[in-house]
Residue, then its C-alpha position, 0 to 999 in steps of 0.5 A: m902367324a895370326s889368323n882372323l879365320k872363322w870356322p863354321p860351328v859344325l867344322a869348329l866342332i869336328v876340330l874339336l873332337a878330332a883333338g880329343m881322340v887324338g888326346i884319347a889316343s896318345a893316353g896310356n893304360i896301367a898294368v899292375y901285378w897283384g897276389q905277392n903280398g898279403n897286406e896289398g888289400t884284396l883284388a877288388d880294392a885294386c880294382n876299385s882304386g879306379n887306376y889300372a886297366y890290366i890286373l896281373i895274378a901272380f903267380l903260377t910259380t910251377f908248371g911244366n916238366g910233368q910237374t903238378p902246376v902250383l898256383n902261389l898267392a903268398g898270404h892271400c889264400d891256399p890254392s891247395s885246399g880250394g880257399c881261392t875260389g872266392l875270388t871269383s867274385d872279385i875276378q868278375a867285379c873287375q871285369s864288369q869295370g872293363i878291367k882285364v884280368l890275367l895270370s901270370l906265370g913264373g916269376s923270379g922264384g919257383y920251378y917251371g920249363l916246358s920240356s917239349t912241344d907236346d909239354a908246352n900243348s899240355v900246360a896250354s890245356y890245363l890253363w885253358d880248362n882252369f883258368l880260361g874259357g874250358s870247364g876243367s873240373s878243378r879251377p883254383l880260381g873258381s868259376a870266373v874266366l880269365d881275360g888272359i895269360d901273362l909271361d914272367i919267365e926269369n930263369g933264362n930257359s927260353a925253349h918252347y915258350d913260342d909253342l905255348a905262345n902258339a897253343l895258347k893264341a889258338n883260342n883267339n879271345v884270349l889276350l897273351t902278354a909278357a914281362p921280358q927284361c929290358p936288356y935285349p934280347d930277353a934271355s926267356l922270352g926272346p923266342a917267344l916274342q919272335t912270334g908276333l903273337f903278343d898283345n902287350v909287352w910290359i918291359q922290366f926297366y928295373n933291375n937292369p942298370g944298362c937300360e934304366y933311368v938313372n939320376g936323370d939320364d933317360s938315354n939308356l932308357v930310350s935306346a933299349w925301348s927303341t930297339w924293343t919297339s922296333s925289333v918285336q911285333a906286338g900290340k902295345f908296349y909298357l914301360g915296366l917300372p917299380a911303384s916304390t924305392q923299395a919294390a926293387g934294387s934299382g930302376y925307380i922314376q920319380p913321378g914328375d920326371l916320369t911324366g915330365t920327361v920320360i913318357p914325353a920321350i917314349n910315347g911317340i917310339g913304337s906303339y906306346g901303350g903306358i906303364m906296367l907296375w911291380s906291384r900293387y903292394y908297393d903301389v898302396l905304399n907310395n900311390y905311385s899310379g894315383q901320382v902318375k895316371g893323368g900323364v902316362 
C-alpha cells in the first residue's frame, strides 16, 4: 500500500540509523585457522588481509596425561628452539587491528587427552602461564598475550574437557571457543559444550556427509544447525567450512551458494555469528573469504 506520509527529518534520521544498526547486528564475522602450512604466509599477512575477525593458531598437538606440551606450527617456526617467539610482533599487530588471536588445542593428529580434573587444571595453568595473561618463564610465542583458547578436539575422548573449560573461564577475560563436528552431540566435546561457557562455537560442516550441504540441498545442514543452536548455550555459532575443494574431503560450498542460499537459511536460526574457514592456506589459494565476506 502506498503512503504519502512525510517523516520529520530527525525521525527519518533515527529510522535510518536503526536500519543500519540492524544490518550491522546481522552481519557475520570470519574466523580462520592458521599455522599448519608454511606456504600460507605470515600471521601478519593473514591479519592485514582485512578478511578475518578471529585467527586460530593451530595447534598445541600434545598436552595432558603428564606429557610435556608440544606446539606444532608446521613449516612456520620451531617452538622447541625458541624460534616462534618472533610471532609476538605479528600477534600484537593483529590485536591492534581488533582481531582476536587464539591458540587452538588438538587437531586431527597429535597426542592429547585429560586423565582427571587435576590434569585439566594443570593444563589450564600451563596455558595461562605460557600463552595467556600469566608470567611463565617459557612462552613459546613470546610475550604476546593471546585472547583465548580454542578446542579442536577430534580423538573421541571427551573426558575432563568440561573441567578444562571451567578452569580456563575462571579468568573471565579469556575467550573460549570450540570446533565440534556437525553430527550432534559431538563425541569429543559434547560434555564440555554443555557447560555453557563457550563464547563461540564453530561447527565443522565438512568431512561429515550426513549434515553437510550437498549438490544444492541445504536441508541436512539447516537441520543440524537448528539442533546445535537449540541444544547448546553459547555466545555465537559459526558455520565451519573448507576454504577450497582441496581443504576437505567433502562439504565445500560455492561462494555464491553460501551467500545466496545457505547463510540466508541459517542467519535467523539461533545466535548466528558468521563462518569459520579451514584453513588460511586454502583461503589464500581460493580467496574464499574475499569472495564471501560481504555476504556472511
